[in-house]
Every structure is written in structure tokens, then in C-alpha cells.
C-alpha positions as protocol buffer text, in pm:
chain_id: "A"
residue {
  index: 1
  type: MET
  ca { x: 0 y: 0 z: 0 }
}
residue {
  index: 2
  type: ARG
  ca { x: 108 y: 359 z: -42 }
}
residue {
  index: 3
  type: ARG
  ca { x: 289 y: 467 z: 273 }
}
residue {
  index: 4
  type: LEU
  ca { x: 159 y: 794 z: 414 }
}
residue {
  index: 5
  type: LEU
  ca { x: 382 y: 820 z: 728 }
}
residue {
  index: 6
  type: VAL
  ca { x: 707 y: 967 z: 851 }
}
residue {
  index: 7
  type: THR
  ca { x: 1517 y: 640 z: 986 }
}
residue {
  index: 8
  type: ILE
  ca { x: 1983 y: 514 z: 770 }
}
residue {
  index: 9
  type: ALA
  ca { x: 2200 y: 361 z: 521 }
}
residue {
  index: 10
  type: VAL
  ca { x: 2506 y: 148 z: 480 }
}
residue {
  index: 11
  type: ALA
  ca { x: 2743 y: 117 z: 189 }
}
residue {
  index: 12
  type: PHE
  ca { x: 2887 y: -173 z: -6 }
}
residue {
  index: 13
  type: THR
  ca { x: 3075 y: -171 z: -336 }
}
residue {
  index: 14
  type: LEU
  ca { x: 2946 y: -89 z: -682 }
}
residue {
  index: 15
  type: VAL
  ca { x: 2946 y: -324 z: -976 }
}
residue {
  index: 16
  type: VAL
  ca { x: 2716 y: -396 z: -1271 }
}
residue {
  index: 17
  type: ILE
  ca { x: 2422 y: -633 z: -1280 }
}
residue {
  index: 18
  type: SER
  ca { x: 2337 y: -873 z: -1559 }
}
residue {
  index: 19
  type: PRO
  ca { x: 1979 y: -989 z: -1610 }
}
residue {
  index: 20
  type: GLN
  ca { x: 2112 y: -1344 z: -1583 }
}
residue {
  index: 21
  type: ALA
  ca { x: 2283 y: -1284 z: -1247 }
}
residue {
  index: 22
  type: ASN
  ca { x: 2196 y: -1516 z: -961 }
}
residue {
  index: 23
  type: ALA
  ca { x: 2077 y: -1356 z: -639 }
}
residue {
  index: 24
  type: ALA
  ca { x: 2390 y: -1491 z: -470 }
}
residue {
  index: 25
  type: ASP
  ca { x: 2606 y: -1287 z: -709 }
}
residue {
  index: 26
  type: ALA
  ca { x: 2438 y: -958 z: -623 }
}
residue {
  index: 27
  type: VAL
  ca { x: 2612 y: -674 z: -443 }
}
residue {
  index: 28
  type: LEU
  ca { x: 2399 y: -421 z: -260 }
}
residue {
  index: 29
  type: GLN
  ca { x: 2477 y: -52 z: -200 }
}
residue {
  index: 30
  type: ASN
  ca { x: 2260 y: 173 z: 12 }
}
residue {
  index: 31
  type: PHE
  ca { x: 2248 y: 550 z: -36 }
}
residue {
  index: 32
  type: PRO
  ca { x: 2081 y: 788 z: 210 }
}
residue {
  index: 33
  type: VAL
  ca { x: 1811 y: 1015 z: 70 }
}
residue {
  index: 34
  type: GLY
  ca { x: 1522 y: 1205 z: 232 }
}
residue {
  index: 35
  type: TYR
  ca { x: 1254 y: 1089 z: 474 }
}
residue {
  index: 36
  type: GLY
  ca { x: 1020 y: 820 z: 348 }
}
residue {
  index: 37
  type: PRO
  ca { x: 1156 y: 747 z: -1 }
}
residue {
  index: 38
  type: ILE
  ca { x: 874 y: 600 z: -206 }
}
residue {
  index: 39
  type: GLY
  ca { x: 877 y: 675 z: -582 }
}
residue {
  index: 40
  type: LEU
  ca { x: 1159 y: 646 z: -837 }
}
residue {
  index: 41
  type: ALA
  ca { x: 1226 y: 781 z: -1186 }
}
residue {
  index: 42
  type: PHE
  ca { x: 1525 y: 758 z: -1423 }
}
residue {
  index: 43
  type: ASP
  ca { x: 1631 y: 1033 z: -1664 }
}
residue {
  index: 44
  type: GLY
  ca { x: 1895 y: 831 z: -1849 }
}
residue {
  index: 45
  type: ALA
  ca { x: 2179 y: 932 z: -1615 }
}
residue {
  index: 46
  type: ASN
  ca { x: 2027 y: 996 z: -1273 }
}
residue {
  index: 47
  type: ILE
  ca { x: 1786 y: 832 z: -1032 }
}
residue {
  index: 48
  type: TRP
  ca { x: 1521 y: 1063 z: -889 }
}
residue {
  index: 49
  type: VAL
  ca { x: 1387 y: 958 z: -548 }
}
residue {
  index: 50
  type: VAL
  ca { x: 1057 y: 1093 z: -418 }
}
residue {
  index: 51
  type: ASN
  ca { x: 1073 y: 1151 z: -41 }
}
residue {
  index: 52
  type: GLN
  ca { x: 718 y: 1141 z: 88 }
}
residue {
  index: 53
  type: ASN
  ca { x: 776 y: 1270 z: 440 }
}
residue {
  index: 54
  type: ASP
  ca { x: 989 y: 1578 z: 372 }
}
residue {
  index: 55
  type: ARG
  ca { x: 827 y: 1705 z: 51 }
}
residue {
  index: 56
  type: THR
  ca { x: 1141 y: 1665 z: -159 }
}
residue {
  index: 57
  type: VAL
  ca { x: 1300 y: 1468 z: -439 }
}
residue {
  index: 58
  type: THR
  ca { x: 1665 y: 1361 z: -431 }
}
residue {
  index: 59
  type: LYS
  ca { x: 1873 y: 1327 z: -748 }
}
residue {
  index: 60
  type: LEU
  ca { x: 2140 y: 1054 z: -742 }
}
residue {
  index: 61
  type: ARG
  ca { x: 2394 y: 987 z: -1017 }
}
residue {
  index: 62
  type: ALA
  ca { x: 2316 y: 634 z: -1132 }
}
residue {
  index: 63
  type: ILE
  ca { x: 2674 y: 527 z: -1196 }
}
residue {
  index: 64
  type: ASP
  ca { x: 2792 y: 580 z: -838 }
}
residue {
  index: 65
  type: GLY
  ca { x: 2498 y: 708 z: -629 }
}
residue {
  index: 66
  type: ALA
  ca { x: 2653 y: 1052 z: -580 }
}
residue {
  index: 67
  type: ASN
  ca { x: 2396 y: 1301 z: -450 }
}
residue {
  index: 68
  type: GLN
  ca { x: 2328 y: 1569 z: -713 }
}
residue {
  index: 69
  type: GLY
  ca { x: 2083 y: 1770 z: -508 }
}
residue {
  index: 70
  type: THR
  ca { x: 1754 y: 1769 z: -319 }
}
residue {
  index: 71
  type: PHE
  ca { x: 1461 y: 1974 z: -443 }
}
residue {
  index: 72
  type: ARG
  ca { x: 1137 y: 2088 z: -281 }
}
residue {
  index: 73
  type: VAL
  ca { x: 798 y: 1981 z: -422 }
}
residue {
  index: 74
  type: GLY
  ca { x: 442 y: 1967 z: -285 }
}
residue {
  index: 75
  type: ARG
  ca { x: 281 y: 1795 z: 10 }
}
residue {
  index: 76
  type: THR
  ca { x: 306 y: 1417 z: 33 }
}
residue {
  index: 77
  type: PRO
  ca { x: 478 y: 1353 z: -298 }
}
residue {
  index: 78
  type: LEU
  ca { x: 438 y: 993 z: -416 }
}
residue {
  index: 79
  type: GLU
  ca { x: 556 y: 914 z: -769 }
}
residue {
  index: 80
  type: ALA
  ca { x: 763 y: 1062 z: -1051 }
}
residue {
  index: 81
  type: ALA
  ca { x: 802 y: 1035 z: -1428 }
}
residue {
  index: 82
  type: TYR
  ca { x: 1051 y: 1168 z: -1684 }
}
residue {
  index: 83
  type: ASP
  ca { x: 925 y: 1328 z: -2005 }
}
residue {
  index: 84
  type: GLY
  ca { x: 1259 y: 1347 z: -2187 }
}
residue {
  index: 85
  type: ALA
  ca { x: 1357 y: 1683 z: -2039 }
}
residue {
  index: 86
  type: ASN
  ca { x: 1177 y: 1726 z: -1708 }
}
residue {
  index: 87
  type: ILE
  ca { x: 1079 y: 1532 z: -1398 }
}
residue {
  index: 88
  type: TRP
  ca { x: 714 y: 1536 z: -1291 }
}
residue {
  index: 89
  type: VAL
  ca { x: 610 y: 1456 z: -932 }
}
residue {
  index: 90
  type: THR
  ca { x: 259 y: 1385 z: -800 }
}
residue {
  index: 91
  type: ASN
  ca { x: 170 y: 1574 z: -480 }
}
residue {
  index: 92
  type: PHE
  ca { x: -99 y: 1364 z: -310 }
}
residue {
  index: 93
  type: LEU
  ca { x: -232 y: 1616 z: -57 }
}
residue {
  index: 94
  type: ASP
  ca { x: -207 y: 1919 z: -287 }
}
residue {
  index: 95
  type: ASP
  ca { x: -394 y: 1762 z: -581 }
}
residue {
  index: 96
  type: THR
  ca { x: -111 y: 1884 z: -804 }
}
residue {
  index: 97
  type: VAL
  ca { x: 194 y: 1780 z: -1000 }
}
residue {
  index: 98
  type: THR
  ca { x: 530 y: 1960 z: -989 }
}
residue {
  index: 99
  type: LYS
  ca { x: 751 y: 1999 z: -1296 }
}
residue {
  index: 100
  type: LEU
  ca { x: 1128 y: 2017 z: -1238 }
}
residue {
  index: 101
  type: ARG
  ca { x: 1399 y: 2068 z: -1497 }
}
residue {
  index: 102
  type: ALA
  ca { x: 1602 y: 1748 z: -1495 }
}
residue {
  index: 103
  type: SER
  ca { x: 1934 y: 1922 z: -1559 }
}
residue {
  index: 104
  type: ASP
  ca { x: 1932 y: 2126 z: -1238 }
}
residue {
  index: 105
  type: GLY
  ca { x: 1611 y: 2055 z: -1045 }
}
residue {
  index: 106
  type: ALA
  ca { x: 1467 y: 2402 z: -1098 }
}
residue {
  index: 107
  type: VAL
  ca { x: 1091 y: 2408 z: -1041 }
}
residue {
  index: 108
  type: LEU
  ca { x: 926 y: 2506 z: -1370 }
}
residue {
  index: 109
  type: GLY
  ca { x: 571 y: 2496 z: -1243 }
}
residue {
  index: 110
  type: THR
  ca { x: 305 y: 2330 z: -1030 }
}
residue {
  index: 111
  type: PHE
  ca { x: -19 y: 2232 z: -1200 }
}
residue {
  index: 112
  type: PRO
  ca { x: -358 y: 2099 z: -1093 }
}
residue {
  index: 113
  type: ALA
  ca { x: -431 y: 1728 z: -1135 }
}
residue {
  index: 114
  type: GLY
  ca { x: -726 y: 1531 z: -999 }
}
residue {
  index: 115
  type: ALA
  ca { x: -803 y: 1457 z: -635 }
}
residue {
  index: 116
  type: THR
  ca { x: -511 y: 1287 z: -455 }
}
residue {
  index: 117
  type: PRO
  ca { x: -283 y: 1206 z: -750 }
}
residue {
  index: 118
  type: THR
  ca { x: -71 y: 894 z: -709 }
}
residue {
  index: 119
  type: GLY
  ca { x: 90 y: 720 z: -1009 }
}
residue {
  index: 120
  type: ILE
  ca { x: 217 y: 899 z: -1320 }
}
residue {
  index: 121
  type: ALA
  ca { x: 349 y: 789 z: -1660 }
}
residue {
  index: 122
  type: PHE
  ca { x: 460 y: 952 z: -1987 }
}
residue {
  index: 123
  type: ASP
  ca { x: 347 y: 810 z: -2321 }
}
residue {
  index: 124
  type: GLY
  ca { x: 585 y: 1010 z: -2540 }
}
residue {
  index: 125
  type: THR
  ca { x: 332 y: 1289 z: -2589 }
}
residue {
  index: 126
  type: SER
  ca { x: 123 y: 1332 z: -2272 }
}
residue {
  index: 127
  type: LEU
  ca { x: 147 y: 1263 z: -1901 }
}
residue {
  index: 128
  type: TRP
  ca { x: -110 y: 1034 z: -1740 }
}
residue {
  index: 129
  type: ILE
  ca { x: -189 y: 1077 z: -1371 }
}
residue {
  index: 130
  type: ALA
  ca { x: -388 y: 843 z: -1145 }
}
residue {
  index: 131
  type: ASN
  ca { x: -626 y: 1033 z: -917 }
}
residue {
  index: 132
  type: GLN
  ca { x: -702 y: 803 z: -628 }
}
residue {
  index: 133
  type: SER
  ca { x: -995 y: 981 z: -463 }
}
residue {
  index: 134
  type: ALA
  ca { x: -1158 y: 1088 z: -789 }
}
residue {
  index: 135
  type: ASN
  ca { x: -1141 y: 743 z: -952 }
}
residue {
  index: 136
  type: THR
  ca { x: -1008 y: 909 z: -1265 }
}
residue {
  index: 137
  type: VAL
  ca { x: -698 y: 943 z: -1476 }
}
residue {
  index: 138
  type: THR
  ca { x: -587 y: 1285 z: -1600 }
}
residue {
  index: 139
  type: LYS
  ca { x: -413 y: 1340 z: -1934 }
}
residue {
  index: 140
  type: LEU
  ca { x: -183 y: 1642 z: -1913 }
}
residue {
  index: 141
  type: ARG
  ca { x: 19 y: 1829 z: -2175 }
}
residue {
  index: 142
  type: PRO
  ca { x: 383 y: 1847 z: -2056 }
}
residue {
  index: 143
  type: SER
  ca { x: 475 y: 2168 z: -2238 }
}
residue {
  index: 144
  type: ASP
  ca { x: 250 y: 2387 z: -2024 }
}
residue {
  index: 145
  type: GLY
  ca { x: 68 y: 2160 z: -1776 }
}
residue {
  index: 146
  type: THR
  ca { x: -270 y: 2198 z: -1943 }
}
residue {
  index: 147
  type: ILE
  ca { x: -520 y: 1923 z: -1862 }
}
residue {
  index: 148
  type: GLU
  ca { x: -616 y: 1771 z: -2197 }
}
residue {
  index: 149
  type: ALA
  ca { x: -878 y: 1532 z: -2063 }
}
residue {
  index: 150
  type: THR
  ca { x: -995 y: 1337 z: -1759 }
}
residue {
  index: 151
  type: TYR
  ca { x: -1132 y: 983 z: -1783 }
}
residue {
  index: 152
  type: ASN
  ca { x: -1318 y: 764 z: -1535 }
}
residue {
  index: 153
  type: VAL
  ca { x: -1155 y: 436 z: -1436 }
}
residue {
  index: 154
  type: GLY
  ca { x: -1205 y: 185 z: -1154 }
}
residue {
  index: 155
  type: SER
  ca { x: -1219 y: 239 z: -781 }
}
residue {
  index: 156
  type: ASN
  ca { x: -910 y: 375 z: -604 }
}
residue {
  index: 157
  type: PRO
  ca { x: -664 y: 385 z: -897 }
}
residue {
  index: 158
  type: VAL
  ca { x: -302 y: 368 z: -786 }
}
residue {
  index: 159
  type: PHE
  ca { x: -47 y: 319 z: -1065 }
}
residue {
  index: 160
  type: VAL
  ca { x: -41 y: 397 z: -1433 }
}
residue {
  index: 161
  type: LEU
  ca { x: 173 y: 236 z: -1706 }
}
residue {
  index: 162
  type: PHE
  ca { x: 238 y: 299 z: -2076 }
}
residue {
  index: 163
  type: ASP
  ca { x: 319 y: -23 z: -2262 }
}
residue {
  index: 164
  type: GLY
  ca { x: 433 y: 149 z: -2581 }
}
residue {
  index: 165
  type: THR
  ca { x: 81 y: 142 z: -2724 }
}
residue {
  index: 166
  type: ASN
  ca { x: -179 y: 172 z: -2447 }
}
residue {
  index: 167
  type: ILE
  ca { x: -224 y: 309 z: -2096 }
}
residue {
  index: 168
  type: TRP
  ca { x: -290 y: 66 z: -1810 }
}
residue {
  index: 169
  type: ARG
  ca { x: -420 y: 150 z: -1464 }
}
residue {
  index: 170
  type: THR
  ca { x: -444 y: -58 z: -1147 }
}
residue {
  index: 171
  type: ASN
  ca { x: -769 y: -11 z: -954 }
}
residue {
  index: 172
  type: SER
  ca { x: -694 y: -131 z: -603 }
}
residue {
  index: 173
  type: LEU
  ca { x: -1050 y: -143 z: -465 }
}
residue {
  index: 174
  type: SER
  ca { x: -1202 y: -286 z: -784 }
}
residue {
  index: 175
  type: ASN
  ca { x: -949 y: -570 z: -803 }
}
residue {
  index: 176
  type: ASN
  ca { x: -894 y: -505 z: -1172 }
}
residue {
  index: 177
  type: VAL
  ca { x: -689 y: -315 z: -1428 }
}
residue {
  index: 178
  type: THR
  ca { x: -816 y: -78 z: -1696 }
}
residue {
  index: 179
  type: LYS
  ca { x: -665 y: -49 z: -2047 }
}
residue {
  index: 180
  type: LEU
  ca { x: -710 y: 286 z: -2224 }
}
residue {
  index: 181
  type: ARG
  ca { x: -631 y: 409 z: -2574 }
}
residue {
  index: 182
  type: PRO
  ca { x: -404 y: 714 z: -2531 }
}
residue {
  index: 183
  type: SER
  ca { x: -539 y: 914 z: -2823 }
}
residue {
  index: 184
  type: ASP
  ca { x: -890 y: 953 z: -2684 }
}
residue {
  index: 185
  type: GLY
  ca { x: -910 y: 765 z: -2351 }
}
residue {
  index: 186
  type: THR
  ca { x: -1141 y: 496 z: -2486 }
}
residue {
  index: 187
  type: VAL
  ca { x: -1158 y: 202 z: -2246 }
}
residue {
  index: 188
  type: LEU
  ca { x: -1029 y: -100 z: -2437 }
}
residue {
  index: 189
  type: GLY
  ca { x: -1094 y: -340 z: -2152 }
}
residue {
  index: 190
  type: THR
  ca { x: -1117 y: -396 z: -1780 }
}
residue {
  index: 191
  type: PHE
  ca { x: -963 y: -718 z: -1652 }
}
residue {
  index: 192
  type: ASN
  ca { x: -991 y: -887 z: -1314 }
}
residue {
  index: 193
  type: VAL
  ca { x: -670 y: -965 z: -1126 }
}
residue {
  index: 194
  type: GLY
  ca { x: -597 y: -1045 z: -760 }
}
residue {
  index: 195
  type: THR
  ca { x: -699 y: -861 z: -444 }
}
residue {
  index: 196
  type: GLY
  ca { x: -564 y: -509 z: -395 }
}
residue {
  index: 197
  type: PRO
  ca { x: -373 y: -458 z: -722 }
}
residue {
  index: 198
  type: GLU
  ca { x: -110 y: -185 z: -702 }
}
residue {
  index: 199
  type: GLY
  ca { x: 216 y: -222 z: -897 }
}
residue {
  index: 200
  type: ILE
  ca { x: 215 y: -281 z: -1272 }
}
residue {
  index: 201
  type: GLY
  ca { x: 491 y: -367 z: -1519 }
}
residue {
  index: 202
  type: PHE
  ca { x: 539 y: -468 z: -1883 }
}
residue {
  index: 203
  type: ASP
  ca { x: 786 y: -723 z: -2021 }
}
residue {
  index: 204
  type: GLY
  ca { x: 728 y: -655 z: -2390 }
}
residue {
  index: 205
  type: VAL
  ca { x: 446 y: -909 z: -2420 }
}
residue {
  index: 206
  type: HIS
  ca { x: 279 y: -939 z: -2079 }
}
residue {
  index: 207
  type: ILE
  ca { x: 136 y: -703 z: -1823 }
}
residue {
  index: 208
  type: TRP
  ca { x: 232 y: -798 z: -1466 }
}
residue {
  index: 209
  type: VAL
  ca { x: 26 y: -680 z: -1169 }
}
residue {
  index: 210
  type: SER
  ca { x: 122 y: -705 z: -802 }
}
residue {
  index: 211
  type: ASN
  ca { x: -176 y: -782 z: -578 }
}
residue {
  index: 212
  type: ASN
  ca { x: -91 y: -632 z: -240 }
}
residue {
  index: 213
  type: ILE
  ca { x: -360 y: -807 z: -36 }
}
residue {
  index: 214
  type: SER
  ca { x: -369 y: -1153 z: -197 }
}
residue {
  index: 215
  type: ASN
  ca { x: 15 y: -1157 z: -206 }
}
residue {
  index: 216
  type: ASP
  ca { x: 51 y: -1271 z: -564 }
}
residue {
  index: 217
  type: LEU
  ca { x: 130 y: -1150 z: -916 }
}
residue {
  index: 218
  type: THR
  ca { x: -107 y: -1172 z: -1212 }
}
residue {
  index: 219
  type: GLN
  ca { x: 30 y: -1213 z: -1565 }
}
residue {
  index: 220
  type: LEU
  ca { x: -190 y: -1092 z: -1852 }
}
residue {
  index: 221
  type: LEU
  ca { x: -145 y: -1075 z: -2228 }
}
residue {
  index: 222
  type: ALA
  ca { x: -104 y: -708 z: -2315 }
}
residue {
  index: 223
  type: SER
  ca { x: -283 y: -762 z: -2646 }
}
residue {
  index: 224
  type: ASP
  ca { x: -619 y: -871 z: -2506 }
}
residue {
  index: 225
  type: GLY
  ca { x: -595 y: -891 z: -2125 }
}
residue {
  index: 226
  type: THR
  ca { x: -615 y: -1270 z: -2106 }
}
residue {
  index: 227
  type: VAL
  ca { x: -496 y: -1388 z: -1764 }
}
residue {
  index: 228
  type: LEU
  ca { x: -214 y: -1638 z: -1817 }
}
residue {
  index: 229
  type: GLY
  ca { x: -125 y: -1710 z: -1458 }
}
residue {
  index: 230
  type: THR
  ca { x: -124 y: -1610 z: -1092 }
}
residue {
  index: 231
  type: PHE
  ca { x: 197 y: -1656 z: -895 }
}
residue {
  index: 232
  type: PRO
  ca { x: 224 y: -1646 z: -514 }
}
residue {
  index: 233
  type: VAL
  ca { x: 495 y: -1420 z: -373 }
}
residue {
  index: 234
  type: GLY
  ca { x: 587 y: -1269 z: -36 }
}
residue {
  index: 235
  type: ASP
  ca { x: 396 y: -1039 z: 197 }
}
residue {
  index: 236
  type: GLY
  ca { x: 291 y: -703 z: 51 }
}
residue {
  index: 237
  type: PRO
  ca { x: 417 y: -696 z: -311 }
}
residue {
  index: 238
  type: GLN
  ca { x: 471 y: -343 z: -438 }
}
residue {
  index: 239
  type: GLU
  ca { x: 592 y: -197 z: -768 }
}
residue {
  index: 240
  type: ILE
  ca { x: 730 y: -403 z: -1057 }
}
residue {
  index: 241
  type: ALA
  ca { x: 1038 y: -378 z: -1282 }
}
residue {
  index: 242
  type: PHE
  ca { x: 1157 y: -583 z: -1580 }
}
residue {
  index: 243
  type: ASP
  ca { x: 1528 y: -633 z: -1656 }
}
residue {
  index: 244
  type: GLY
  ca { x: 1494 y: -787 z: -2002 }
}
residue {
  index: 245
  type: ASN
  ca { x: 1448 y: -1141 z: -1871 }
}
residue {
  index: 246
  type: ASN
  ca { x: 1302 y: -1129 z: -1521 }
}
residue {
  index: 247
  type: ILE
  ca { x: 1030 y: -961 z: -1320 }
}
residue {
  index: 248
  type: TRP
  ca { x: 1142 y: -795 z: -996 }
}
residue {
  index: 249
  type: VAL
  ca { x: 907 y: -696 z: -715 }
}
residue {
  index: 250
  type: PRO
  ca { x: 972 y: -568 z: -359 }
}
residue {
  index: 251
  type: MET
  ca { x: 781 y: -719 z: -65 }
}
residue {
  index: 252
  type: GLU
  ca { x: 698 y: -441 z: 178 }
}
residue {
  index: 253
  type: SER
  ca { x: 639 y: -658 z: 484 }
}
residue {
  index: 254
  type: ASP
  ca { x: 923 y: -905 z: 416 }
}
residue {
  index: 255
  type: ASN
  ca { x: 1194 y: -645 z: 341 }
}
residue {
  index: 256
  type: THR
  ca { x: 1291 y: -850 z: 38 }
}
residue {
  index: 257
  type: VAL
  ca { x: 1296 y: -823 z: -340 }
}
residue {
  index: 258
  type: TRP
  ca { x: 1183 y: -1127 z: -541 }
}
residue {
  index: 259
  type: ARG
  ca { x: 1293 y: -1206 z: -895 }
}
residue {
  index: 260
  type: LEU
  ca { x: 1079 y: -1430 z: -1115 }
}
residue {
  index: 261
  type: HIS
  ca { x: 1126 y: -1562 z: -1467 }
}
residue {
  index: 262
  type: ALA
  ca { x: 910 y: -1354 z: -1700 }
}
residue {
  index: 263
  type: ASN
  ca { x: 822 y: -1651 z: -1918 }
}
residue {
  index: 264
  type: ASP
  ca { x: 667 y: -1872 z: -1649 }
}
residue {
  index: 265
  type: GLY
  ca { x: 670 y: -1687 z: -1316 }
}
residue {
  index: 266
  type: ARG
  ca { x: 915 y: -1927 z: -1148 }
}
residue {
  index: 267
  type: LEU
  ca { x: 1104 y: -1781 z: -853 }
}
residue {
  index: 268
  type: HIS
  ca { x: 1462 y: -1703 z: -956 }
}
residue {
  index: 269
  type: GLY
  ca { x: 1592 y: -1559 z: -629 }
}
residue {
  index: 270
  type: GLN
  ca { x: 1533 y: -1331 z: -331 }
}
residue {
  index: 271
  type: LEU
  ca { x: 1740 y: -1051 z: -180 }
}
residue {
  index: 272
  type: ARG
  ca { x: 1703 y: -876 z: 153 }
}
residue {
  index: 273
  type: VAL
  ca { x: 1700 y: -497 z: 120 }
}
residue {
  index: 274
  type: GLY
  ca { x: 1609 y: -209 z: 352 }
}
residue {
  index: 275
  type: ARG
  ca { x: 1295 y: -164 z: 557 }
}
residue {
  index: 276
  type: SER
  ca { x: 957 y: -140 z: 384 }
}
residue {
  index: 277
  type: PRO
  ca { x: 1073 y: -145 z: 20 }
}
residue {
  index: 278
  type: GLN
  ca { x: 829 y: 27 z: -215 }
}
residue {
  index: 279
  type: ALA
  ca { x: 934 y: 127 z: -566 }
}
residue {
  index: 280
  type: ILE
  ca { x: 1175 y: -56 z: -795 }
}
residue {
  index: 281
  type: LEU
  ca { x: 1341 y: 68 z: -1115 }
}
residue {
  index: 282
  type: TYR
  ca { x: 1585 y: -78 z: -1368 }
}
residue {
  index: 283
  type: ASP
  ca { x: 1836 y: 168 z: -1516 }
}
residue {
  index: 284
  type: GLY
  ca { x: 1967 y: -70 z: -1782 }
}
residue {
  index: 285
  type: GLN
  ca { x: 2243 y: -203 z: -1559 }
}
residue {
  index: 286
  type: SER
  ca { x: 2126 y: -207 z: -1198 }
}
residue {
  index: 287
  type: MET
  ca { x: 1806 y: -229 z: -998 }
}
residue {
  index: 288
  type: TRP
  ca { x: 1713 y: 48 z: -756 }
}
residue {
  index: 289
  type: VAL
  ca { x: 1473 y: 3 z: -463 }
}
residue {
  index: 290
  type: SER
  ca { x: 1327 y: 272 z: -238 }
}
residue {
  index: 291
  type: ASP
  ca { x: 1341 y: 164 z: 128 }
}
residue {
  index: 292
  type: PHE
  ca { x: 1073 y: 373 z: 296 }
}
residue {
  index: 293
  type: ASP
  ca { x: 1157 y: 310 z: 662 }
}
residue {
  index: 294
  type: SER
  ca { x: 1534 y: 318 z: 607 }
}
residue {
  index: 295
  type: ASN
  ca { x: 1538 y: 664 z: 445 }
}
residue {
  index: 296
  type: ALA
  ca { x: 1760 y: 515 z: 177 }
}
residue {
  index: 297
  type: VAL
  ca { x: 1763 y: 350 z: -161 }
}
residue {
  index: 298
  type: THR
  ca { x: 1926 y: 16 z: -238 }
}
residue {
  index: 299
  type: LYS
  ca { x: 2118 y: -38 z: -559 }
}
residue {
  index: 300
  type: ILE
  ca { x: 2137 y: -404 z: -662 }
}
residue {
  index: 301
  type: SER
  ca { x: 2438 y: -484 z: -879 }
}
residue {
  index: 302
  type: ARG
  ca { x: 2645 y: -786 z: -968 }
}
residue {
  index: 303
  type: GLN
  ca { x: 3003 y: -871 z: -884 }
}
residue {
  index: 304
  type: PRO
  ca { x: 3236 y: -878 z: -1185 }
}
């Protein structure tokens, strides 16, 4: 579940991960950030960490975790997305999104969204924002923050994903996901998954959904929403990342990250990370995990 609360880091050595790496080969580095790190975004060179409890985002250089700055945003920020030039952050209690210039973190504007915005994604043209209390998704023009449209979805939407063609939304109280056509918001389908769906990922063929209450993952065909399987995992699965071969998902209550084969959902390994892991992101070489109660992020790499 989204943490709405208000903790230390250790360091290891940096190396590069391979999608084929065994969990036993992994090396973990922890980098301190702000209070209550929850959301992550990648701009091609830097990891942006959304710190829920101090209204900031921290910019870390991906290659070595060096802190590039901390920047103020709105109240209870949750998630972030990169539009090719700027970082956008959802401010849950302000009903807004903040636009920061990725090069230096300068705030370029704060714009209205729907009620209690949570997840956010960029489709190459527009930003899509999940509005939890309004049960809607907002389509926003990144050049000037204009709301282009607002569409109804399921109950208590949490995360939003662009699969290269369509927009997907997890509806945590409806126990389903909604598929929308980006051009006009037409609902292309609503598909049942497990209980309490939150995180959502795409592996090039399948949509993966983490069901926070039933403690499992659902695999669907992106083309038509057919459910291909349900796979039990740990306690409190959160966001999802794909490394080219495997699905990675943090378990909030277990303080672990699980890795499963994308083709058949078989468990491929587990790693212990910081306390209450939430978001996960793949930067092309390493996995990054936000550890909410550790006030740090974990970088998962592989020994040479």
C-alpha cells in the first residue's frame, strides 16, 4: 500500500548487474536520501527519489549514487516520471503535479491534477496521472501543464503504465486493471486480477500486476488482457520492474525483493533490502529500490 507516514544507510561496493545474475552474485549498495523514499524515476543518467515525508526529491547519479541535489515539491509527494527533459512529481495532498527541470532541479511549475494524484506515466506525448480519490486518470500536456482530458476508471486507482501502445491502470479497490487508448481515452478493456492490485509492469508481451492483499502477481497478455497465470509471492508486493528477462518486485512486509522468470513466473531468487521497500526501477544495468523506513535507496548490482 502507499505509505503515508514519517530512519539510515550502509554502503557496499558498486558493480554492474546482468539480467542473468543469480541472487547470490548480487552486491547491494545503500544510499541515504530524504525521509520516506517511495517513488523512483530515471532520466537516463540519474535516479530521482521521491521523499514522501519531507516534501522533496533527491537526485542521485546512477553510476555511483553521488547526490546531485535535493529539491522541494508539494505535500506528500508519491511518484515521478521523466518526459525526456523534465521530472514530474505527484503531490498527493495538494492535488497537483510539480515539474522540475532534470538538468538542475529548478521548479518550472506546479499544475492541478485530480483529487489525490498517485501514479504517473509519460506516453511520449502526454502525461497520465492516477487520481485516487476521484477514480479518474488525468491526461496532461507536458509543455504547459494543461489538462487535456480526464477519464473515469475503476475504484481507487493507484499506478499507471504505458506499454508502448496503451495506458494501463491498477484499480486497487475494484481488483482489476483498466486499459485505455491514449489518443482519446477509450476504455479497451477492464480485466480482473488479484486482491488489492497496485504495482504494474510490462515485459514486452505481458502485463504484470502485483496484488498487495492476496500476495501474488497476475500475468496478462497485453494484447487482449487474457490472464495467463497467478503466482504467489511474499507479503505485501509493491511496484514491478523488468530487466529484459526477469520480473522484480519488492515485498513491503518481508523487506525482500523477489525475482521471477518472465516466461513462467518461477522464482529465480530473493534478496534482503532495507525496511519497507516500495518502488523498484531498472536503469539498464542495476536495480534500484526505495526503502521507505530506512530513508535510503538500495542499488542491486552484480560482482564482476
